[in-house]
Every structure is written in structure tokens, then in C-alpha cells.
N, C-alpha and C positions, 0 to 999 in steps of 0.2 A: 681260647674262647674270648678272652678280654679284648685282644686286638681285633678279632672278628666282630665283637659286639660294638666296639668303638667305630669300626668302619661302617657297620650297618646304621648306627645312630647318625654318623656324619652324612651318610647317603640320604637318610630321611630328611635331615635339615637342609641339605642341598636341593632335594626335590621340592621341599616347601618353598625355598627361595625361588626356584623355577616357576612353581605354581603361582606365587605372588607376582612374578614378572609377567606371566601370561595374563593374569586377571587385570593387573594395572594397565598393561598395554592395550587390552581390548577396550577398557573404559576410556583411556586417554585418546586413542586413535579414532574412536567413534564420537567422542565428545569434543574434540578439538574444533576450534573455529575455522570453518572452511574459508571464510573471507580473509582471516588473518594469515592462514597458510598460503593462500593465493597471493597475498601482498608480499609475503616473505619470499615466495618463489620468484616473483617478478624482480625482487632485489638481488637474486642470485643465491639464495640460501638452499643448498643442495638437500639438506635434511627435510625442509618443507616440501621440496619436490617429491621426495620419497613418501612423505605423508599423503600427499595428493594422489600419487600413483597407487598407494595401497587402498585409499578410499574409493578410487575409481573401480577397483575390483574388491569391493567390501565383502561380498559373499565368500569369495575365496579366502580373503584375509581372516575373517571371523571363523570360517571353518577350520583353517590351519591352526589358529590360536586355541580354539576349543579342543581340537585333537591333542595338541601339545599339553594343554592344561589337564585334560582328563587322563592322559598317560601318566603324567607326573603324580597326580592325586591317587590314582589306582596303585601305581608302583610303590608310593610311599606308604599307603595303607597296608599293602602286602608285606612290606619289610617290617612295619610296626607290629603286624599280627604275628610274625615269626618270633619276634623278641618276646612278646607277651605270652605266647604259647610256651616258650622255653622256661619262663619264670612261674607262670600261673596255671599251666596246663590248659584244659579245654575252656575254662572260664576266662582265659586270656583273650579270647576272641571278643567277648563283650567289653572287656577293659580297653582293648585296642580300638574298637569301634567308637567308644565314648571319647577317649583321649584324642584320637585323630580327627573326629568330628569337630571338637572344640578348637584344636590347633588349626585345622584347615579353614574353618569358618572365620576365625579371628585373624590369623596371620597370613593366610593365602587368599582370602576373599575380601572381607570387610575392610581391613586395614589398607591394603594396596589400592583398592577401588575408591575408598574415601579420599586418599591422598591424590590419586590420579584425577578424580572428579573435580577437586579444587585446584588442580594445576594441570589441566588438560593439555594446553598448548605446549607448556614446557616439557612435560613428560613425553608427549607425542614426538617432539623433536629429538629427544634423547633415545627413545626405544626404536624409532623408525628403522635405522640401519640394520639392527639385529633382527627385528621382526621381518624385514624384507628378506633376509637370508633364510629364516625359518619358513616363511611362506613359500619360498622357492623350493625348499627341500620337501615340504609336506603338501605342496599343491596338487600332486597327482592323487594323493589320498583324499584331500579336501574336495577336488573336483568329482571324484567317484561318489563321495558322500552327498555332494550337491545334486548329482544326477538322480541318486536314489531318492533323496528328499523331494525333488521336483516331481519325480514319477509318482510318489505316494500322494503328494498334494494334488496332482493332476487327476488322480482317481476320484477325488472329492470335488473336482471342478474349481480348484483354487489356482489362480495364475499369479506368478511372481513377476513384478515389474523389474525390468533390467536396469533402470536407472532412476534417479531422483528427478522427477519431471519439473518443467518450468513452473507449473501452477503451484506445486508444493514448495518450490524455492521462493516464489513470491509470497505465499502465505507465511513462510518462516520469516521472511523479511518484514512483512507487515506486523507479525507478532513482536519482533524485536523493536519496531518503531513504537508500539504501544507500551512496551516495557521501559522505553527510554525515560530515564530520570526517576524511576520508581524507588530506587534504593539509595539515592544520594540526596544530600541537602542542597536543593537548587531552587531557583525562582520558578514557582509553579506556572506563572503566566508565560515566562520565557520558554519553558519546556513545552507548554501547550502549543505555542506558536511554531516551535521547531517540529513537533509531531505533525501539525497540520501541513507544514511545507513538505515534509517527507511523504505524507500520504498523497498530497496533490501531485507530486512528481510521478508516483506509481500509477495515478489515475489518468494521466494525460492520454494514454492510448485507449481509454474506456469512455471518456467524456466527449460528447459531440458539441460542435460549436453552437448549436441552437440552445444549449443549456446555459451558455454564458453570454450570448450575444445581447446587444442592445436592441430591444424590440422596435419594429418600425414605427409604433405609435409614439415612441420617445426619441426618435431620430430627428435631428435638425436637418432640414433640407432647403435647398435654394431652387427657385424657379428660373429657368433659363430665359424665360420671356420677360422677366422683371427688368427694370432699368438698372444701369450700371451703378448709379448712386445708391439705390436701395440695396443692391447686392453687396456693395462694399460696406454699407452701414450694418447689414446683418452679419457680415464676416467679422467686423470689428467688435460687435457686441457678443459674438459667440465665444465660448471658452474653448472651442475645438479648432484645430488647424486644418482639418480635412472635413469637407461637407459634400454630401451627394448632390448632384445637380440633375433635376428632372425637367421634362418638357411636357406640358399639358397635363399629364396624369402622374401621380406619385409613383406609379408602377413603371413609368417610362424613364428610367434613369439613363442619362446620356453621358455622364462623366462624374468625376470626383474632383472638386476644386480645392486646391491647397492655398492657404492664406498667403504664404510667401510667394507663390507663383503669381498671384494677383498683384501683390505689391511690386514685384519686379516688372510686370507687364505695364502697369499704369504709371510707373515712375518716369517723370520727364515728358509725358505725353501732353499735347495741347488739348484744348477743349474739343476741337474738331476731330482730333484723332481718337479721343475717348468716346465720342459718339459713334464712330465707325467700328470700335472694338467689339468683337463678338466673344462673349464670355466662354463659349464652348470651345474656342480655339485655345484657351488657356487651360481648360480642364483636362485632366488625365483620363485615359480610357478606364471605364469601370471594370473591376475584376469580380466576377461572380463565382461563388463557391456553393456546393450543396450543403444543406443543413446537417447532413449526416457525416460530415468530415470530422475526424477526431482531432482533438487539440494537438496531439503529437504530430499528426500529418500536416495540420495547418501551420504549426510552428516551423516545421521543416520547409514548407512552401513559402512562408514569409522570408525565411533566410535565403532560399534559392532565388526568389524573385526580387529580393531586397526591397520589399514593400511592407507597409505597416497597416494597411487598411483593405478590407474585403467586404463585399456585399453578399449576404446570405440569402439563398433562394430555396424554395421547397421543391418537391419532385415535379410539380407542374410549372416551375419557372417563376412562381410568384415571389415577389420581394418580401422577405421575412424580417430582416434587420441587418445590423452591421457587426462585425467583429474586428478588433484591432490587435496588434502585437501586444499592446499594453494590457488588454483584457486577459490574454493567456499568461503573461508574466504575473499579473495580479492573482490569477488562479493558483499560482505557485507560492508567491511570497506574501500574499495578502494585499489589502487595499493600498494603492500608491496615490497620494494626493499631492497636488502642487498648487501654486498660487492662483492658477486659472481654473481649477476644478470648482464645480458648483456643488454645494452641500445639499444633497437630496434627502429629504426626510422620509425614510423608509421604515425605520424601526425606532419606536419610542418606548423606553422602559417606564413602567408605572410604579407608584409607591407600594402597591400590594404585591409586587414581584412578577406581575404579568407584563406582556408586551403588546402594544398596539402596532400592527404591521400592515403596510400596504400589500395588496394582493399580488403585486408584480415582483416583490422581493424573492430572490431565488433561494431554493432550499440549500444549495451548496454554500451560499453566503451565510445563512443562518447556522448551519452545522459548523462552519468554520469559526464564526464569531463567538458562538455560545457553547461550542463543544457538544452540540446535540447530535442525535443520530436519526434524524428524519429521513425516510427512504426517498431517493431521488431517481429511482429506476423508471417509474411510470409518469412522473410529472417533474417539471423543472422549477416551478414557482410554488409558493405556499398556497395560493388560490387554486392552482391546478391539483395539488395534493388533496385539498378538501373536496373538490369536485370528484376526484377519482375514488376517494374513500366513501363519500356519501352516496355516490351513484345517483345523485339528483342535484338539481339546482336549488340551493337552500334559500330560505327567506331571511330577512333581517331579524336579528335576535335569536336565530336558531343556533343551538349548540351541538357540538360533536366531541366525542372523546375517543381518541385512538393514539397509538404509539406513545402512550405516557403523557399526553398533553390534552388540555381542553381548549377547543376552538369555538369562539363565538363570533358570528357574523355581525359586523357593525354597519357596513354600508355595501350596497349593491347597485350597480348601474346596468340596467337591462339584465343580461344573463351573466354579467361579469362581477365577480367578487372584488371589490376595490379596497376594502378595509376590514380587518378582523383583529380580535384579541386572542392571544395565546397565553395559557397559564400552565405551568408544570402541574400535572395531576398525579400526586403521590399516591392516591388511593387506587389508581388503576392497576390491575394485575400486571405483573411483569410479563412482557412478551405477548400481550393481548393484541391480536391483529384485527379482529372484526370491529367496525365502527359502531358506537352506541350513540343514538340520536335522541335528543329531547326537544320537543316543540315548545317554544315559549310564545307569549303574545307578540304579535307583529308590531314592532316599534314604529314602523313606517305608516 
């Protein structure tokens, strides 16, 4: 009996080890970084390839692991019960249940899962080859169980997704971006800029060029009917190298003039030759794009055409503004200034913590600069957001509170909001969507 007892105890311990292996393997394989495994697989790591293969059939993998885990736990409990029955009689069942519950919970569940959770990638690479064999052996049973489970869930109208969709993967990636830098001692400003850049890359396929373009009211243009001396003078004074060329009406754009092309054309010409020179012969053909083009599509178009400048039109063909390759790059990396850029006063911080902002400043620039979360789905500028939320054309000195900020209208030109003050409103209820308005005396 002693040899048989030792054999039974040894079997129980071995089954506990198997149970711990199954528990830890499940946690590690489901918690391992997909991105890191993919990178290791590209470098030729065969174990990482097995991890990815198992995760591609995660339902079968988890089913096989759970089957193996339950078999080992049940069998170890049965063996323990026989031992306790031999020594304590019928009360041994209660003793066996208590002892095995403690042992299984601590040594077969919590301990291996805790370790695997903190070392997911490392453990996943170690256990993948053996788990692959176990899944192959138990896959027929696992598939049968899966069909039964799916059938039962189907009776209640529950559908199981076959794979991890693109939208879920993108949300997971966005979550990782927001967590970037939270647990380490780093420069907060640097981390904020890195997060903004990563968010912008993901948003390229969702943002239209009309949201970042330079509006036509702020576009410097040249009149094709103007004298050559005046045109050259305007080009020399302008901070831009490419300027739209119109004839008669600003809507009639006949070309895009490049400063270098003008300099090459006029170099070495006599006074008589300069008088005969037609500026339209120097200008490049205009490239018109719809305002609903996404930044990703436009970036690819810039690369394909090897151009840096495009004219934006609406659905009726009316000129709306311009967009450049630099605009898209700035959308990713932030503002890029050089010695020729003109400093445009758009946002002016105030001593009381508020900001005086031009109505044409874009919401994306504000969100990026100050890490705000103003919605830009319905409007692209701060003035447009106020109009959308207020559902009316506000008067000067009128105030609004929405999205956690207080907006005060400082200046209005006809129906356009040209200047406003924004203050963080800490007393506003979190998540409040409806705009609250308060009419003040008209300062105008």
C-alpha cells in the first residue's frame, strides 16, 4: 500500500504540474504581444511563428487547453479523494475537496497565471511547441465542443466573430498610443508630441483635405493681367514659392506660378523680351482635387505625380483653397517653420488661463497644440464648432458652454465669427453635450 500511496501522490503532483502548465500557457498565448510575435516571425523565429499560428485559431487552441486543464484537475481530485477516503472514511470527501481546492487555486491557477501574465512573450515562446502538439491531439474534441457551444449560442441569437477585425485592431493600437509613457519617467511634453504624431498617422485615412487646407480668403494669388514688374515684385515679397495665377476672376485659375521658374525665365532677357513675355507660358497647369479627398489618398497622389501643390474645389467646382505636401507632413509631425514663414497670430494665451483665438484656427491644430478633445467631425474651425453647437449666429459678447469649455464671442464680421475667447470650464459636467447659452449685453 505504501508504494501504491506514493505512486498516487506522485501522480497527483504531476497532474498539478500539468494543470499549471495549461493555465499558464492559456494566459501567455492570449496575452503575448501580437506585434512583437509578428516582428520575431519576420526575423525567422520559428517559435514565434507557432504562437501566431495558434492565435490564428484561438478558439480551437483555448478549447484544447481548457479540455486538458479540466481533465488534469478532475483526475487529480479523484485520486486525492481516494487517498482521503482510505484514511478518513466518508469525511475524507470533504477533506479532499478542501485540500485540492486550495492546492489547485494556488499552484495550478493563480501562481502560473500570475507568472505568465508578467512574462507573456517569454512564456508563450517556450510553451508554443508543446501546446501545438496538444492542440493537434485534442483538436477533434475541441472542435466538437466548439460546434456544440456555437449551436447553443445560436439559439439565443449570439453570433461569434471568426477573427479580430480591423476596427478592433485599430482601437487596440490607439489604446496603446494613449498608454505610451504613462508608466515611465519621461518628458511629458515629448511624450505628448509623440502621441499626437502617432494619432495623426492613424487619422490620415479619415481626415479630408478641406480640414487642413488654406482657405481661399487667405491664399495669396497673382493676376495674370498684371504687369510683369508687379508680378515679380509680389513674388519676391511673398514667403511662398508657389502662387496660383488667375485671370479676371479669382475663381478662374489658369496656372500655378513657381518662383524659381520665373527667375529662370527672366534671367538674361532684354527689356524688349521681357515686355513680350507672357507669364502664363511660365506657369504650370493647375491641379484641382475634390475637397473630400483624404489626406492619405492625397499624400499618395503627391508622391505619384511628384508635385507639392494642389487646388481644392467643392462638389460644384468652386475654388475652396489650397493644400500642399507640407500641410500633410505638418499634420503628422506638427508645425514646420522656416526662415520664410510668416508668423500668423491665431492663438494668444491670456494671463487668466484663457485663450483669444481667431475664428479660422482649425480644431485639429488646437487639439494638437493643447491636448484638447474638441470634436472635429461636424466642423473644421473653432468658429464652425461654435456655429454648429449654438445652432444660431451669435452676437458679440454672447457666451456658450460646451465640451468642457466656455466660449465668448469677441468679434463678428457679418455672419462670420472672427475672434473669440476660450476658457477651460471646470465646473461643466463631464461629458455634457448640449450647449448652454447665456445672453450678455451686446458690446457692439
